[in-house]
N, C-alpha and C positions, 0 to 999 in steps of 0.2 A: 511272627507267627508262633504263638505258644503251643506247645505240644504236651498234653497230659495223657500219657498212655500207661496203662497199668502193666503192660507186658514187659516193660524195661525200666531200668533205674535211671536216675538223673545223669549218670556218666554216659549213657548211650545216646541221649538226646542232646548232647552238647550243652547241657545246663551247667556242667562243672568244667571249668577250664583247668586241664591237667598239665598245661605247659609251665615250665619253670619261669620264675620271675627274677629279673635282675634288679637288685636294689641300688647298686652304686652308680650305674651308668646305663645309658641307652644303647642297646645292641645295634640299632639301625645305623649308627654313625661310626661303627667300628670297621676297620679295614677287613676285607674279605680274604684273609690269609688262612691257608689250611693248617698253619702251625698255631694259630691262636685258639684259646679255649672257647672264644665266642663262635668261631667257625664250627667247632665240635658241638656246641650247644645247638646251633642252627641245624646242623646236619642230623643230629640225633632227634630233634623235634620233628624234622621233615620225615625221617624214617618212621617215627612213632605214628604220625598221622597217616602215612602210607599203609603201615601195618593195620592201623585202626580201620581204614577203608576195606582192606582185605578181610578182616574179621567180620565186618558188617555184611559184606557180600556172602561170606560163608553162611552166616546166620540167615540171610535172605533166602539162600538156596534151601536151607532146612525148612523155613517157614513156607516157601512155595511148595515143597514136596509134601507138606502136611496140610495143603489147601488153606493156609493162613495168608491169604492174598494181601490183605490190608497191612499186616505186619511185614510182609515181603516188600511192599512199596515203601514203607517207612524206613526199613533198613537199607534199601537201595538209595533213598534220599540221603540218609546219614553217611553212606559210603561215599557218595558224590561230594557231600559237604566236607568230609575229612580230606579227600584228595584235593579239593579246591583250597582248603586251608594249608595243605602242604605246598601247593603252588604259590600261595600268598606269602608264606614264610620265605620261600626261595626267592621270589621276585623282590620283595621289600626288605629282606634281611632283618626281619623282626619276628620274634616268637609271640608277640602280642597281637593275635588275630581278632578281628571283630567277632562277636558271638554269632551274628547272622550277616552273611554277605549279600549285598544287593546285586541286581543285574549290572549296575554301573561299576561295581567292583569285580564281578565275575568275568565280564566280557574281556577286559584287558588281560586277565589271567589265562584265558583260553585262546586268545588271539595269537596267531603266528604270521610270519611273512607269507606263508603259502596257504593258510586257511584263515577265514574270517573268524571262526569260532562261534559264529552266531547260532548255528544249529546246536552246538553243545550247550551254549548258554540258555537257549530256549528250552532244550530238553531238561536241563537242571531246574529251570523255573517251573516247568510243568510238573516235574517230580515233587518239588517243594509244595506246589499247590495241591496236588493229589494226595500227598501224605499228610497235609495239614487239615484236610476235611475231617471233621469230627465223626461223621457217619456217612459212608458212601450211600447215595440214594438206593433204597431197596428195590425200586423199579428198574434200576440199572446195575445189576449185580456184576461184580468183577469176574471175568472169565479167565480161565487158565491160558487160553491162547493170547489174550491181550497182556496178561501178566508176563507171560513168557517173552513177548516182544519187548516189553519195557525192561525186563530183567536182562535180556540179551544186549539191548542198547546200552544199558548201564555198564555191563561188562566191557563192551567195546570202548566206551568213553574212558572208563577207568584204566584200561590197558593203554589207550592212546596217551592219556595224561601221565601215566606211570613211565611210559617210554620217554616223554619229554623230560621228566625229572631225571631219569637215568642219563639221557644225553646231556642235559645241562650240568649234572654233577660230575661228568667225566671231563668237562672243559677245564 
């Protein structure tokens, strides 16, 4: 899904991969020791994506408060995408995330032993779809009440996924 939005630069719509690249070896086969530089790189990249998600959510709040509902949806989608990439890096021990993650890749990332993650995956897919629409139909304007519900659910999901990262990183 290509996104061409004049309100943001390429760095915000994930067209630019800002993750560091290893040239001499594949990080995914390295041992997961907290003393190795590879662990530090993984941890730093996860924190960067997590911070990126928080920034997108703060910007979404600003856009919502200024009745820029489409921009709010796009930023919520980007926040979710950043958090999913953080989970991807944690799970697969690789800083080389796919540019766009599919439902087949997202579902295992949000699945836990206690929750199927299907509702989260479906919500993420819905946000991807809604934010990718070039123009929202004028006969169905975006309403603050609906945007507020989508924004709140995005916040809830980001909090839940952030908690998983914190729980996993303390192990």
